[in-house]
PDB file of N, CA, C and O in Angstrom:
ATOM      1  N   MET A   1     -34.752 -41.737  22.733  1.00  0.00           N
ATOM      2  CA  MET A   1     -33.241 -41.639  22.112  1.00  0.00           C
ATOM      3  C   MET A   1     -32.717 -42.782  21.535  1.00  0.00           C
ATOM      4  O   MET A   1     -32.864 -43.876  22.081  1.00  0.00           O
ATOM      5  N   ARG A   2     -32.063 -42.639  20.390  1.00  0.00           N
ATOM      6  CA  ARG A   2     -31.534 -44.173  19.780  1.00  0.00           C
ATOM      7  C   ARG A   2     -30.176 -44.246  20.261  1.00  0.00           C
ATOM      8  O   ARG A   2     -29.627 -43.178  20.534  1.00  0.00           O
ATOM      9  N   TYR A   3     -29.621 -45.193  20.392  1.00  0.00           N
ATOM     10  CA  TYR A   3     -28.291 -45.706  20.887  1.00  0.00           C
ATOM     11  C   TYR A   3     -27.770 -46.382  19.641  1.00  0.00           C
ATOM     12  O   TYR A   3     -28.486 -46.951  18.818  1.00  0.00           O
ATOM     13  N   HIS A   4     -26.425 -46.266  19.576  1.00  0.00           N
ATOM     14  CA  HIS A   4     -25.694 -46.580  18.539  1.00  0.00           C
ATOM     15  C   HIS A   4     -24.388 -47.476  19.029  1.00  0.00           C
ATOM     16  O   HIS A   4     -23.648 -46.979  19.879  1.00  0.00           O
ATOM     17  N   HIS A   5     -24.130 -48.652  18.558  1.00  0.00           N
ATOM     18  CA  HIS A   5     -23.103 -49.495  18.945  1.00  0.00           C
ATOM     19  C   HIS A   5     -21.832 -48.721  18.571  1.00  0.00           C
ATOM     20  O   HIS A   5     -21.948 -48.258  17.436  1.00  0.00           O
ATOM     21  N   VAL A   6     -20.778 -48.457  19.089  1.00  0.00           N
ATOM     22  CA  VAL A   6     -19.641 -48.012  18.683  1.00  0.00           C
ATOM     23  C   VAL A   6     -18.367 -48.984  19.511  1.00  0.00           C
ATOM     24  O   VAL A   6     -18.358 -49.152  20.731  1.00  0.00           O
ATOM     25  N   SER A   7     -17.597 -49.412  18.800  1.00  0.00           N
ATOM     26  CA  SER A   7     -16.370 -50.153  19.404  1.00  0.00           C
ATOM     27  C   SER A   7     -15.700 -49.617  20.174  1.00  0.00           C
ATOM     28  O   SER A   7     -15.479 -48.429  19.939  1.00  0.00           O
ATOM     29  N   TYR A   8     -15.127 -50.179  21.325  1.00  0.00           N
ATOM     30  CA  TYR A   8     -14.304 -49.391  22.325  1.00  0.00           C
ATOM     31  C   TYR A   8     -13.138 -48.783  21.317  1.00  0.00           C
ATOM     32  O   TYR A   8     -12.930 -47.575  21.425  1.00  0.00           O
ATOM     33  N   GLU A   9     -12.511 -49.381  20.532  1.00  0.00           N
ATOM     34  CA  GLU A   9     -11.318 -48.817  19.822  1.00  0.00           C
ATOM     35  C   GLU A   9     -11.872 -47.484  19.049  1.00  0.00           C
ATOM     36  O   GLU A   9     -11.286 -46.414  19.217  1.00  0.00           O
ATOM     37  N   LYS A  10     -12.812 -47.560  18.351  1.00  0.00           N
ATOM     38  CA  LYS A  10     -13.468 -46.145  17.863  1.00  0.00           C
ATOM     39  C   LYS A  10     -13.738 -45.359  18.816  1.00  0.00           C
ATOM     40  O   LYS A  10     -13.246 -44.244  18.647  1.00  0.00           O
ATOM     41  N   LEU A  11     -14.392 -45.497  19.867  1.00  0.00           N
ATOM     42  CA  LEU A  11     -14.425 -44.494  20.888  1.00  0.00           C
ATOM     43  C   LEU A  11     -13.435 -44.051  21.264  1.00  0.00           C
ATOM     44  O   LEU A  11     -13.257 -42.837  21.167  1.00  0.00           O
ATOM     45  N   ALA A  12     -12.544 -44.813  21.770  1.00  0.00           N
ATOM     46  CA  ALA A  12     -11.154 -44.264  22.302  1.00  0.00           C
ATOM     47  C   ALA A  12     -10.400 -43.313  21.313  1.00  0.00           C
ATOM     48  O   ALA A  12      -9.999 -42.252  21.791  1.00  0.00           O
ATOM     49  N   ALA A  13     -10.157 -43.573  19.975  1.00  0.00           N
ATOM     50  CA  ALA A  13      -9.636 -43.002  19.111  1.00  0.00           C
ATOM     51  C   ALA A  13     -10.363 -41.735  19.064  1.00  0.00           C
ATOM     52  O   ALA A  13      -9.644 -40.737  19.038  1.00  0.00           O
ATOM     53  N   PHE A  14     -11.700 -41.538  19.045  1.00  0.00           N
ATOM     54  CA  PHE A  14     -12.381 -40.071  18.733  1.00  0.00           C
ATOM     55  C   PHE A  14     -11.875 -39.495  20.196  1.00  0.00           C
ATOM     56  O   PHE A  14     -11.363 -38.375  20.212  1.00  0.00           O
ATOM     57  N   CYS A  15     -12.000 -40.190  21.344  1.00  0.00           N
ATOM     58  CA  CYS A  15     -11.935 -39.129  22.640  1.00  0.00           C
ATOM     59  C   CYS A  15     -10.432 -38.807  22.664  1.00  0.00           C
ATOM     60  O   CYS A  15     -10.259 -37.820  23.380  1.00  0.00           O
ATOM     61  N   ILE A  16      -9.412 -39.217  22.209  1.00  0.00           N
ATOM     62  CA  ILE A  16      -7.945 -39.246  21.959  1.00  0.00           C
ATOM     63  C   ILE A  16      -7.750 -37.972  21.168  1.00  0.00           C
ATOM     64  O   ILE A  16      -6.866 -37.142  21.381  1.00  0.00           O
ATOM     65  N   LYS A  17      -8.638 -37.919  20.270  1.00  0.00           N
ATOM     66  CA  LYS A  17      -8.578 -36.722  19.371  1.00  0.00           C
ATOM     67  C   LYS A  17      -9.072 -35.587  19.767  1.00  0.00           C
ATOM     68  O   LYS A  17      -8.481 -34.559  19.436  1.00  0.00           O
ATOM     69  N   VAL A  18     -10.288 -35.512  20.578  1.00  0.00           N
ATOM     70  CA  VAL A  18     -10.864 -34.328  21.184  1.00  0.00           C
ATOM     71  C   VAL A  18     -10.318 -33.962  22.236  1.00  0.00           C
ATOM     72  O   VAL A  18     -10.733 -32.909  22.720  1.00  0.00           O
ATOM     73  N   PHE A  19      -9.382 -34.586  22.834  1.00  0.00           N
ATOM     74  CA  PHE A  19      -8.400 -34.145  24.154  1.00  0.00           C
ATOM     75  C   PHE A  19      -7.435 -33.613  23.461  1.00  0.00           C
ATOM     76  O   PHE A  19      -7.043 -32.494  23.791  1.00  0.00           O
ATOM     77  N   GLU A  20      -6.858 -34.268  22.386  1.00  0.00           N
ATOM     78  CA  GLU A  20      -5.954 -33.597  21.868  1.00  0.00           C
ATOM     79  C   GLU A  20      -6.069 -32.112  21.418  1.00  0.00           C
ATOM     80  O   GLU A  20      -5.229 -31.249  21.674  1.00  0.00           O
ATOM     81  N   GLY A  21      -7.253 -31.920  20.693  1.00  0.00           N
ATOM     82  CA  GLY A  21      -7.887 -30.767  20.254  1.00  0.00           C
ATOM     83  C   GLY A  21      -8.110 -29.632  21.511  1.00  0.00           C
ATOM     84  O   GLY A  21      -8.291 -28.421  21.382  1.00  0.00           O
ATOM     85  N   TYR A  22      -8.056 -30.219  22.436  1.00  0.00           N
ATOM     86  CA  TYR A  22      -8.010 -29.176  23.909  1.00  0.00           C
ATOM     87  C   TYR A  22      -6.993 -28.901  24.186  1.00  0.00           C
ATOM     88  O   TYR A  22      -6.863 -27.964  24.974  1.00  0.00           O
ATOM     89  N   GLY A  23      -5.896 -29.532  23.713  1.00  0.00           N
ATOM     90  CA  GLY A  23      -4.324 -28.962  24.023  1.00  0.00           C
ATOM     91  C   GLY A  23      -3.639 -30.178  24.647  1.00  0.00           C
ATOM     92  O   GLY A  23      -2.411 -30.122  24.709  1.00  0.00           O
ATOM     93  N   PHE A  24      -4.291 -31.345  25.151  1.00  0.00           N
ATOM     94  CA  PHE A  24      -3.582 -32.250  25.907  1.00  0.00           C
ATOM     95  C   PHE A  24      -2.501 -33.060  24.933  1.00  0.00           C
ATOM     96  O   PHE A  24      -2.614 -33.229  23.719  1.00  0.00           O
ATOM     97  N   SER A  25      -1.543 -33.463  25.698  1.00  0.00           N
ATOM     98  CA  SER A  25      -0.590 -34.178  24.723  1.00  0.00           C
ATOM     99  C   SER A  25      -1.181 -35.357  24.150  1.00  0.00           C
ATOM    100  O   SER A  25      -2.382 -35.515  24.368  1.00  0.00           O
ATOM    101  N   SER A  26      -0.582 -36.208  23.467  1.00  0.00           N
ATOM    102  CA  SER A  26      -1.245 -37.426  23.043  1.00  0.00           C
ATOM    103  C   SER A  26      -1.151 -38.685  24.288  1.00  0.00           C
ATOM    104  O   SER A  26      -1.987 -39.567  24.486  1.00  0.00           O
ATOM    105  N   ASP A  27      -0.018 -38.479  24.943  1.00  0.00           N
ATOM    106  CA  ASP A  27       0.135 -39.246  26.273  1.00  0.00           C
ATOM    107  C   ASP A  27      -1.156 -39.028  27.150  1.00  0.00           C
ATOM    108  O   ASP A  27      -1.954 -39.854  27.592  1.00  0.00           O
ATOM    109  N   GLN A  28      -1.109 -37.676  27.262  1.00  0.00           N
ATOM    110  CA  GLN A  28      -2.310 -37.246  28.541  1.00  0.00           C
ATOM    111  C   GLN A  28      -3.681 -37.456  27.995  1.00  0.00           C
ATOM    112  O   GLN A  28      -4.670 -37.443  28.728  1.00  0.00           O
ATOM    113  N   SER A  29      -3.744 -37.661  26.641  1.00  0.00           N
ATOM    114  CA  SER A  29      -5.001 -37.607  26.039  1.00  0.00           C
ATOM    115  C   SER A  29      -5.317 -39.257  26.012  1.00  0.00           C
ATOM    116  O   SER A  29      -6.478 -39.667  26.015  1.00  0.00           O
ATOM    117  N   ARG A  30      -4.348 -40.012  25.990  1.00  0.00           N
ATOM    118  CA  ARG A  30      -4.535 -41.551  25.918  1.00  0.00           C
ATOM    119  C   ARG A  30      -5.171 -41.924  27.298  1.00  0.00           C
ATOM    120  O   ARG A  30      -6.219 -42.535  27.506  1.00  0.00           O
ATOM    121  N   LYS A  31      -4.106 -41.304  28.355  1.00  0.00           N
ATOM    122  CA  LYS A  31      -4.416 -41.789  29.859  1.00  0.00           C
ATOM    123  C   LYS A  31      -5.687 -41.178  30.365  1.00  0.00           C
ATOM    124  O   LYS A  31      -6.269 -41.804  31.251  1.00  0.00           O
ATOM    125  N   ILE A  32      -6.231 -40.007  29.926  1.00  0.00           N
ATOM    126  CA  ILE A  32      -7.850 -39.643  30.241  1.00  0.00           C
ATOM    127  C   ILE A  32      -8.549 -40.332  29.631  1.00  0.00           C
ATOM    128  O   ILE A  32      -9.609 -40.476  30.240  1.00  0.00           O
ATOM    129  N   THR A  33      -8.517 -41.037  28.405  1.00  0.00           N
ATOM    130  CA  THR A  33      -9.333 -41.666  27.694  1.00  0.00           C
ATOM    131  C   THR A  33      -9.633 -42.937  28.229  1.00  0.00           C
ATOM    132  O   THR A  33     -10.777 -43.386  28.152  1.00  0.00           O
ATOM    133  N   ASP A  34      -8.541 -43.671  28.864  1.00  0.00           N
ATOM    134  CA  ASP A  34      -8.218 -45.040  29.518  1.00  0.00           C
ATOM    135  C   ASP A  34      -9.347 -44.834  30.753  1.00  0.00           C
ATOM    136  O   ASP A  34     -10.304 -45.563  31.013  1.00  0.00           O
ATOM    137  N   VAL A  35      -8.962 -43.737  31.350  1.00  0.00           N
ATOM    138  CA  VAL A  35      -9.744 -43.712  32.975  1.00  0.00           C
ATOM    139  C   VAL A  35     -11.065 -43.777  32.395  1.00  0.00           C
ATOM    140  O   VAL A  35     -11.741 -44.797  32.527  1.00  0.00           O
ATOM    141  N   LEU A  36     -11.570 -42.567  31.635  1.00  0.00           N
ATOM    142  CA  LEU A  36     -12.740 -42.443  31.485  1.00  0.00           C
ATOM    143  C   LEU A  36     -13.688 -43.697  30.950  1.00  0.00           C
ATOM    144  O   LEU A  36     -14.813 -43.985  31.359  1.00  0.00           O
ATOM    145  N   LEU A  37     -12.933 -44.340  29.946  1.00  0.00           N
ATOM    146  CA  LEU A  37     -13.832 -45.254  29.375  1.00  0.00           C
ATOM    147  C   LEU A  37     -13.826 -46.411  30.419  1.00  0.00           C
ATOM    148  O   LEU A  37     -14.860 -47.043  30.637  1.00  0.00           O
ATOM    149  N   ASP A  38     -12.761 -46.661  31.005  1.00  0.00           N
ATOM    150  CA  ASP A  38     -12.795 -47.937  32.074  1.00  0.00           C
ATOM    151  C   ASP A  38     -13.506 -47.848  32.982  1.00  0.00           C
ATOM    152  O   ASP A  38     -14.051 -48.873  33.393  1.00  0.00           O
ATOM    153  N   ALA A  39     -13.761 -46.537  33.644  1.00  0.00           N
ATOM    154  CA  ALA A  39     -15.134 -46.197  34.638  1.00  0.00           C
ATOM    155  C   ALA A  39     -16.213 -46.116  33.931  1.00  0.00           C
ATOM    156  O   ALA A  39     -17.188 -46.342  34.647  1.00  0.00           O
ATOM    157  N   ASP A  40     -16.540 -45.862  32.677  1.00  0.00           N
ATOM    158  CA  ASP A  40     -17.469 -45.986  32.061  1.00  0.00           C
ATOM    159  C   ASP A  40     -18.295 -47.592  31.960  1.00  0.00           C
ATOM    160  O   ASP A  40     -19.431 -47.931  32.290  1.00  0.00           O
ATOM    161  N   LEU A  41     -17.345 -48.222  31.454  1.00  0.00           N
ATOM    162  CA  LEU A  41     -17.496 -49.545  31.463  1.00  0.00           C
ATOM    163  C   LEU A  41     -17.704 -50.564  32.796  1.00  0.00           C
ATOM    164  O   LEU A  41     -18.105 -51.728  32.827  1.00  0.00           O
ATOM    165  N   CYS A  42     -17.329 -49.781  33.742  1.00  0.00           N
ATOM    166  CA  CYS A  42     -17.635 -50.331  35.198  1.00  0.00           C
ATOM    167  C   CYS A  42     -18.975 -49.820  35.987  1.00  0.00           C
ATOM    168  O   CYS A  42     -19.490 -50.306  36.994  1.00  0.00           O
ATOM    169  N   GLY A  43     -19.376 -48.683  35.211  1.00  0.00           N
ATOM    170  CA  GLY A  43     -20.734 -48.042  35.677  1.00  0.00           C
ATOM    171  C   GLY A  43     -20.207 -46.981  36.796  1.00  0.00           C
ATOM    172  O   GLY A  43     -21.017 -46.541  37.612  1.00  0.00           O
ATOM    173  N   ARG A  44     -19.216 -46.687  36.818  1.00  0.00           N
ATOM    174  CA  ARG A  44     -18.662 -45.663  38.097  1.00  0.00           C
ATOM    175  C   ARG A  44     -18.813 -44.285  37.732  1.00  0.00           C
ATOM    176  O   ARG A  44     -18.498 -43.508  38.633  1.00  0.00           O
ATOM    177  N   LEU A  45     -19.241 -43.722  36.570  1.00  0.00           N
ATOM    178  CA  LEU A  45     -19.477 -42.576  36.350  1.00  0.00           C
ATOM    179  C   LEU A  45     -20.908 -42.007  35.999  1.00  0.00           C
ATOM    180  O   LEU A  45     -21.733 -42.464  35.207  1.00  0.00           O
ATOM    181  N   ARG A  46     -20.972 -41.035  36.694  1.00  0.00           N
ATOM    182  CA  ARG A  46     -22.518 -40.415  36.758  1.00  0.00           C
ATOM    183  C   ARG A  46     -22.692 -39.728  35.494  1.00  0.00           C
ATOM    184  O   ARG A  46     -23.673 -40.037  34.817  1.00  0.00           O
ATOM    185  N   GLN A  47     -21.809 -38.753  35.033  1.00  0.00           N
ATOM    186  CA  GLN A  47     -21.819 -38.263  33.804  1.00  0.00           C
ATOM    187  C   GLN A  47     -20.673 -39.040  32.782  1.00  0.00           C
ATOM    188  O   GLN A  47     -19.544 -38.662  32.472  1.00  0.00           O
ATOM    189  N   ASN A  48     -21.348 -40.151  32.429  1.00  0.00           N
ATOM    190  CA  ASN A  48     -20.390 -40.806  31.507  1.00  0.00           C
ATOM    191  C   ASN A  48     -20.459 -40.283  30.247  1.00  0.00           C
ATOM    192  O   ASN A  48     -21.172 -39.345  29.888  1.00  0.00           O
ATOM    193  N   ILE A  49     -19.408 -41.161  29.340  1.00  0.00           N
ATOM    194  CA  ILE A  49     -19.388 -41.121  27.949  1.00  0.00           C
ATOM    195  C   ILE A  49     -20.611 -41.047  27.040  1.00  0.00           C
ATOM    196  O   ILE A  49     -20.606 -40.446  25.965  1.00  0.00           O
ATOM    197  N   ARG A  50     -21.690 -41.719  27.559  1.00  0.00           N
ATOM    198  CA  ARG A  50     -23.023 -41.811  26.832  1.00  0.00           C
ATOM    199  C   ARG A  50     -23.671 -40.565  26.777  1.00  0.00           C
ATOM    200  O   ARG A  50     -24.418 -40.333  25.826  1.00  0.00           O
ATOM    201  N   SER A  51     -23.470 -39.622  27.777  1.00  0.00           N
ATOM    202  CA  SER A  51     -24.044 -38.605  28.101  1.00  0.00           C
ATOM    203  C   SER A  51     -23.572 -37.245  27.193  1.00  0.00           C
ATOM    204  O   SER A  51     -24.170 -36.170  27.148  1.00  0.00           O
ATOM    205  N   TRP A  52     -22.399 -37.592  26.528  1.00  0.00           N
ATOM    206  CA  TRP A  52     -21.769 -36.518  25.857  1.00  0.00           C
ATOM    207  C   TRP A  52     -22.521 -36.014  24.545  1.00  0.00           C
ATOM    208  O   TRP A  52     -22.056 -35.084  23.886  1.00  0.00           O
TER     209      TRP A  52
END
């Protein structure tokens, strides 16, 4: 598998759009994204953003 470097800002913007597409408000989407990306950067998720 090949890895691609994506900036935090680009990944966050993408995640927010995905969550909004599922019907979450922009504020909810931002909060969900913040929690998931922060946990991923700390290595605290088993099913992290990289496994999507």
